[in-house]
C-alpha positions as a printed NumPy array, in Angstrom:
array([[ 20.578, -39.686,  22.022],
       [ 20.606, -38.125,  25.514],
       [ 24.4  , -38.153,  25.462],
       [ 24.437, -36.162,  22.233],
       [ 21.646, -33.829,  23.273],
       [ 23.249, -32.818,  26.562],
       [ 26.438, -31.757,  24.776],
       [ 24.641, -28.585,  23.653],
       [ 25.403, -26.569,  26.772],
       [ 25.631, -22.84 ,  27.378],
       [ 29.398, -23.014,  26.819],
       [ 29.132, -25.289,  23.771],
       [ 25.89 , -24.373,  21.98 ],
       [ 26.964, -25.61 ,  18.535],
       [ 28.488, -28.888,  17.384],
       [ 29.658, -30.535,  14.181],
       [ 30.319, -34.175,  13.393],
       [ 34.037, -33.386,  13.614],
       [ 33.651, -32.097,  17.169],
       [ 31.562, -35.091,  18.196],
       [ 34.343, -37.314,  16.856],
       [ 36.839, -35.461,  19.071],
       [ 34.858, -36.468,  22.168],
       [ 34.141, -40.002,  20.951],
       [ 30.403, -39.583,  20.41 ],
       [ 28.497, -41.753,  17.957],
       [ 26.986, -39.36 ,  15.408],
       [ 24.505, -41.868,  13.976],
       [ 21.545, -40.484,  16.036],
       [ 22.019, -36.938,  14.706],
       [ 19.694, -37.429,  11.748],
       [ 16.972, -38.766,  14.037],
       [ 17.344, -35.811,  16.417],
       [ 16.947, -33.449,  13.459],
       [ 13.964, -35.398,  12.103],
       [ 12.323, -35.305,  15.553],
       [ 12.705, -31.529,  15.679],
       [ 15.147, -31.512,  18.608],
       [ 18.138, -30.275,  16.599],
       [ 18.481, -28.027,  13.595],
       [ 21.361, -28.198,  11.136],
       [ 22.817, -25.465,   8.929],
       [ 26.025, -25.819,   6.992],
       [ 27.037, -28.842,   9.028],
       [ 26.533, -26.999,  12.326],
       [ 23.973, -28.441,  14.76 ],
       [ 22.148, -26.548,  17.517],
       [ 19.126, -27.033,  19.765],
       [ 15.602, -26.134,  18.708],
       [ 13.027, -24.91 ,  21.214],
       [ 11.817, -28.497,  21.614],
       [ 15.426, -29.625,  21.914],
       [ 16.023, -27.148,  24.723],
       [ 13.122, -28.633,  26.669],
       [ 14.403, -32.15 ,  25.976],
       [ 17.876, -31.099,  27.144],
       [ 16.477, -29.92 ,  30.474],
       [ 14.556, -33.161,  30.957],
       [ 17.585, -35.296,  30.099],
       [ 19.897, -33.209,  32.315],
       [ 17.535, -33.646,  35.275],
       [ 17.371, -37.402,  34.697],
       [ 21.15 , -37.729,  34.374],
       [ 21.901, -35.259,  37.217],
       [ 23.827, -32.985,  34.849],
       [ 24.181, -29.452,  36.226],
       [ 24.347, -27.658,  32.895],
       [ 22.153, -25.155,  31.113],
       [ 21.149, -25.604,  27.453],
       [ 22.899, -23.303,  25.009],
       [ 21.712, -21.095,  22.162],
       [ 23.965, -20.168,  19.229],
       [ 25.563, -16.736,  19.24 ],
       [ 25.351, -14.34 ,  16.315],
       [ 28.23 , -16.323,  14.791],
       [ 27.798, -20.114,  15.088],
       [ 31.161, -20.55 ,  13.316],
       [ 32.833, -18.766,  16.235],
       [ 30.94 , -20.997,  18.66 ],
       [ 32.414, -23.987,  16.845],
       [ 35.916, -22.486,  16.957],
       [ 35.703, -21.896,  20.722],
       [ 34.526, -25.433,  21.426],
       [ 37.169, -26.93 ,  19.164],
       [ 39.891, -24.858,  20.812],
       [ 38.766, -26.008,  24.249],
       [ 38.59 , -29.667,  23.263],
       [ 41.997, -29.627,  21.582],
       [ 43.629, -27.773,  24.473],
       [ 42.09 , -30.074,  27.026],
       [ 43.213, -33.14 ,  25.118],
       [ 46.718, -31.866,  24.445],
       [ 48.124, -32.078,  27.986],
       [ 47.45 , -33.989,  31.182],
       [ 48.199, -31.362,  33.859],
       [ 48.56 , -34.048,  36.485],
       [ 48.146, -32.831,  40.082],
       [ 46.282, -29.818,  38.776],
       [ 42.856, -28.835,  37.494],
       [ 42.122, -27.487,  34.022],
       [ 39.25 , -25.01 ,  34.17 ],
       [ 37.829, -23.551,  30.957],
       [ 35.357, -20.691,  30.604],
       [ 33.939, -19.954,  27.146],
       [ 33.121, -16.354,  26.211],
       [ 34.342, -14.934,  29.502],
       [ 33.728, -11.224,  30.148],
       [ 36.431,  -9.946,  32.516],
       [ 35.461,  -6.671,  34.24 ],
       [ 37.98 ,  -3.911,  34.797],
       [ 38.34 ,  -0.223,  35.573],
       [ 38.4  ,   2.241,  33.926],
       [ 36.387,   2.239,  30.717],
       [ 38.605,   4.592,  28.709],
       [ 39.777,   4.808,  25.119],
       [ 42.803,   2.572,  24.539],
       [ 44.092,   4.711,  21.636],
       [ 47.169,   2.815,  20.42 ],
       [ 49.269,   5.185,  18.294],
       [ 51.591,   3.504,  15.79 ],
       [ 54.363,   5.14 ,  13.789],
       [ 56.517,   2.584,  12.026],
       [ 57.6  ,   0.138,  14.717],
       [ 56.908,   2.671,  17.478],
       [ 53.831,   2.238,  19.688],
       [ 52.413,   4.583,  22.298],
       [ 49.3  ,   4.056,  24.366],
       [ 46.894,   6.972,  24.487],
       [ 45.276,   5.647,  27.676],
       [ 48.464,   6.538,  29.593],
       [ 47.467,  10.216,  29.467],
       [ 43.889,   9.653,  30.612],
       [ 43.304,  11.405,  33.975],
       [ 41.285,   8.472,  35.367],
       [ 44.085,   6.031,  34.55 ],
       [ 46.568,   8.404,  36.188],
       [ 44.326,   8.702,  39.244],
       [ 44.305,   4.919,  39.616],
       [ 48.098,   4.86 ,  39.419],
       [ 48.298,   7.58 ,  42.053],
       [ 45.73 ,   6.19 ,  44.464],
       [ 46.577,   2.502,  44.156],
       [ 50.291,   1.81 ,  43.644],
       [ 51.333,  -1.741,  42.771],
       [ 51.552,  -3.827,  45.946],
       [ 54.739,  -5.825,  46.403],
       [ 54.88 ,  -9.271,  47.949],
       [ 56.338,  -8.121,  51.27 ],
       [ 53.469,  -5.75 ,  52.049],
       [ 50.459,  -7.437,  50.484],
       [ 47.557,  -7.879,  52.842],
       [ 44.326,  -9.804,  53.096],
       [ 42.217,  -6.708,  53.857],
       [ 41.668,  -5.795,  50.233],
       [ 39.299,  -3.118,  49.023],
       [ 35.663,  -4.074,  49.265],
       [ 33.389,  -3.911,  46.234],
       [ 31.716,  -0.89 ,  47.847],
       [ 35.06 ,   0.909,  48.218],
       [ 35.955,   0.198,  44.591],
       [ 32.585,   1.478,  43.392],
       [ 32.908,   4.571,  45.591],
       [ 36.303,   5.374,  44.06 ],
       [ 34.891,   4.852,  40.591],
       [ 31.967,   7.209,  41.299],
       [ 34.259,   9.864,  42.78 ],
       [ 36.554,   9.764,  39.743],
       [ 33.873,   9.426,  37.096],
       [ 35.105,   5.96 ,  36.144],
       [ 32.96 ,   3.234,  34.626],
       [ 33.574,  -0.489,  34.35 ],
       [ 34.424,  -2.111,  31.037],
       [ 34.874,  -5.765,  30.07 ],
       [ 37.65 ,  -7.636,  28.316],
       [ 35.875, -10.174,  26.102],
       [ 37.77 , -13.462,  25.95 ],
       [ 36.757, -16.31 ,  23.659],
       [ 38.243, -18.931,  25.972],
       [ 39.67 , -18.416,  29.458],
       [ 41.881, -21.246,  30.675],
       [ 42.631, -21.183,  34.393],
       [ 45.333, -23.706,  35.19 ],
       [ 45.019, -24.624,  38.858],
       [ 48.47 , -26.125,  39.249],
       [ 49.329, -28.342,  42.264],
       [ 45.703, -28.109,  43.311],
       [ 46.071, -30.075,  46.546],
       [ 48.66 , -27.61 ,  47.843],
       [ 46.098, -24.797,  47.706],
       [ 42.859, -26.553,  48.593],
       [ 42.707, -24.957,  52.055],
       [ 42.708, -21.435,  50.608],
       [ 39.106, -20.222,  51.028],
       [ 39.203, -17.654,  48.247],
       [ 38.273, -13.987,  48.578],
       [ 35.035, -12.081,  47.872],
       [ 36.953,  -9.827,  45.456],
       [ 37.881, -12.83 ,  43.344],
       [ 34.684, -14.492,  42.053],
       [ 36.544, -16.235,  39.216],
       [ 39.133, -17.504,  41.728],
       [ 42.074, -16.151,  39.759],
       [ 44.353, -16.363,  42.782],
       [ 46.598, -19.452,  42.666],
       [ 46.192, -19.942,  38.918],
       [ 48.093, -19.491,  35.69 ],
       [ 45.803, -17.539,  33.347],
       [ 45.641, -17.999,  29.584],
       [ 43.264, -15.672,  27.738],
       [ 42.513, -16.891,  24.197],
       [ 41.084, -14.324,  21.792],
       [ 40.315, -14.599,  18.089],
       [ 42.154, -11.739,  16.356],
       [ 40.667,  -9.164,  14.046],
       [ 42.018,  -8.492,  10.568],
       [ 43.345,  -5.046,  11.459],
       [ 46.465,  -4.903,  13.644],
       [ 45.185,  -1.73 ,  15.321],
       [ 42.133,  -3.634,  16.574],
       [ 44.367,  -6.339,  18.045],
       [ 46.504,  -3.688,  19.71 ],
       [ 43.331,  -2.341,  21.31 ],
       [ 42.672,  -5.797,  22.777],
       [ 46.22 ,  -5.851,  24.168],
       [ 45.535,  -2.429,  25.7  ],
       [ 42.411,  -3.786,  27.4  ],
       [ 44.555,  -6.664,  28.665],
       [ 46.853,  -4.021,  30.216],
       [ 43.96 ,  -2.283,  31.953],
       [ 42.514,  -5.562,  33.231],
       [ 45.849,  -6.542,  34.78 ],
       [ 46.286,  -3.067,  36.269],
       [ 42.829,  -3.265,  37.815],
       [ 43.609,  -6.675,  39.326],
       [ 47.004,  -5.566,  40.641],
       [ 45.955,  -2.175,  41.98 ],
       [ 42.388,  -2.661,  43.207],
       [ 40.815,  -6.104,  42.989],
       [ 43.433,  -8.594,  44.242],
       [ 46.619,  -6.554,  44.83 ],
       [ 49.656,  -8.651,  45.624],
       [ 48.077, -11.905,  44.421],
       [ 48.219, -11.579,  40.625],
       [ 51.852, -12.482,  39.973],
       [ 52.611, -14.479,  43.134],
       [ 50.288, -17.007,  44.701],
       [ 49.509, -17.658,  48.362],
       [ 52.577, -19.898,  48.645],
       [ 54.809, -17.281,  47.011],
       [ 55.134, -19.128,  43.715],
       [ 54.937, -17.346,  40.357],
       [ 51.59 , -17.028,  38.61 ],
       [ 51.428, -15.909,  34.981],
       [ 49.049, -14.103,  32.637],
       [ 49.167, -14.718,  28.881],
       [ 47.1  , -13.2  ,  26.1  ],
       [ 46.98 , -15.669,  23.211],
       [ 45.563, -14.818,  19.794],
       [ 44.027, -18.068,  18.532],
       [ 43.588, -18.791,  14.808],
       [ 42.882, -21.717,  12.48 ],
       [ 46.198, -22.203,  10.663],
       [ 49.912, -21.924,  11.299],
       [ 50.132, -19.428,   8.467],
       [ 47.634, -17.166,  10.247],
       [ 49.425, -17.607,  13.577],
       [ 52.745, -16.558,  12.064],
       [ 51.138, -13.658,  10.193],
       [ 49.512, -12.312,  13.361],
       [ 52.756, -12.694,  15.322],
       [ 54.728, -10.937,  12.589],
       [ 52.281,  -8.028,  12.579],
       [ 52.524,  -7.474,  16.344],
       [ 56.113,  -8.432,  17.179],
       [ 57.768,  -5.241,  15.812],
       [ 56.185,  -3.227,  18.63 ],
       [ 58.287,  -5.216,  21.101],
       [ 58.39 ,  -4.182,  24.738],
       [ 55.59 ,  -1.639,  24.303],
       [ 53.2  ,  -4.611,  24.08 ],
       [ 53.72 ,  -5.379,  27.781],
       [ 55.192,  -2.079,  29.   ],
       [ 52.374,  -1.093,  31.362],
       [ 51.313,  -4.612,  32.364],
       [ 54.595,  -6.443,  32.895],
       [ 54.845,  -9.273,  33.879],
       [ 52.626, -10.693,  31.155],
       [ 53.087, -12.199,  27.707],
       [ 51.489, -12.117,  24.248],
       [ 51.458, -15.177,  21.962],
       [ 49.654, -16.637,  18.955],
       [ 48.439, -20.233,  18.584],
       [ 46.764, -22.218,  15.812],
       [ 44.277, -25.06 ,  15.908],
       [ 46.436, -26.642,  13.224],
       [ 49.378, -26.892,  15.63 ],
       [ 47.16 , -28.494,  18.278],
       [ 45.709, -30.972,  15.774],
       [ 49.164, -31.988,  14.527],
       [ 50.612, -32.471,  18.004],
       [ 52.88 , -35.496,  17.961],
       [ 52.161, -36.572,  21.543],
       [ 50.151, -35.393,  24.531],
       [ 52.25 , -33.281,  26.898],
       [ 52.333, -33.628,  30.658],
       [ 52.014, -29.912,  31.474],
       [ 50.751, -26.794,  29.742],
       [ 54.307, -25.459,  30.078],
       [ 55.532, -28.337,  27.927],
       [ 52.817, -27.598,  25.365],
       [ 52.415, -23.902,  24.61 ],
       [ 56.096, -22.873,  24.486],
       [ 56.626, -25.73 ,  22.022],
       [ 53.819, -25.054,  19.547],
       [ 52.763, -21.41 ,  20.046],
       [ 54.441, -18.319,  18.582],
       [ 55.882, -15.782,  21.055],
       [ 55.03 , -12.178,  20.254],
       [ 56.405, -10.538,  23.404],
       [ 57.685, -12.209,  26.561],
       [ 57.824, -10.825,  30.088],
       [ 60.424,  -8.116,  30.625],
       [ 63.028,  -9.235,  33.147]])
């Protein structure tokens, strides 16, 4: 019972019998946990009660588990989707000699908080944020740093906040359902101490940002626009010179992946976005936009060795990096 109970963490607050089966848990004790008032069940979705939260903390202390108990979000079905996506991704490839790091419901801060304003006319797409004076000020004051001149003396948090105050800029957040940081060849980078500007330790990683799409294409374009601003903030202010090349001068990549349930939905989302072509990465190149379905992950014929043998094989490319 403790094994089941301590699955209900902050990152995975909701579970179903299907998800427990994915991790090899015996679901027989579920009914007893519900009867004892430690779990509640609604529509096949289980979550902790107040008593269950207390029992989680006691069990975690006994088992030396450094996790916090989780509470369902406003949409338990989305909680289930995020956990299922993580479990399927994790189980789909080995990533030998690397570390797979997953963060559920990650909020990625960026400057500036401005209206994205994607303007569509047929297959033509223009970004309203390009004309915003704060965005233009960032371009002017912080040009993209190339590999040959990148430095370790990056802007401090105080300097960034001072610039923001001077220019009337506020921080915004890019909400990501699942952030996958692939720490490739981990042993080759273990001596790198990190940098205060990089609390998520994005340097020396490949970054895959999984987001559940909205029904309206315009809303998904707005998410892509936020992805642009996040990458611009990283490249110009937060970790300039270390977004696209790592500390050993190897390529690092950033993908935005719209994650859905079925292959039909994945193709439909890709078809809706693809006509806008290069405009989808114009101001944030190099980066890529893809779609991926849980169905494709579930029907995988064999576990892959690397993420690069997985996603290009089963995901749908919307727009690749411009060469």
